[in-house]
C-alpha positions, 0 to 999 in steps of 0.5 A: 500499499503507497503512503499517499493511499495509507490512512493514519489511525484514528487514536480515539475511535474506540475509546471516547473516554480517553478522548474526553480525558484529552480534551479536558486537559487541553482546555485546562491548559488553554485556561492556565495559559489565559491566566499566564498572558493576563499575569504578564499584562498585569506585571504580576511577579515572576514567581506567579507567571513561572508558576502558571507556566509550569501548570500549562507545560504540565497540562499539556505533556499529560495530554500528549501522554494520554494521547500516545497511551490511547495509541499504544492501546489501540495497536495492542487491541488491533495489530492487524491494522495496517494504519496502526502506528509502528513501535518506532513511530510511538516510541518517537512520539513518546521522546518528543514529549520527554 
């Protein structure tokens, strides 16, 4: 099968609960990022800005790990699926969050 016709796996196709959790984490990160922007605009103390940045970063990392975890589960439940991510791809994605 050519790479042009090969489809990408849909990470949340079989796990709507995982999708809900990722969306919630991303919305939380979005709210925290808004707080960071407001803190910078309001000349908040450095400590407050850095704490908010750390919270945004952690929320995004956790969302990314949930996405990868869901992809791993999908690979385990449907290993014969031609569109499933290969182990090397999953490893590369996982390490990109490190």
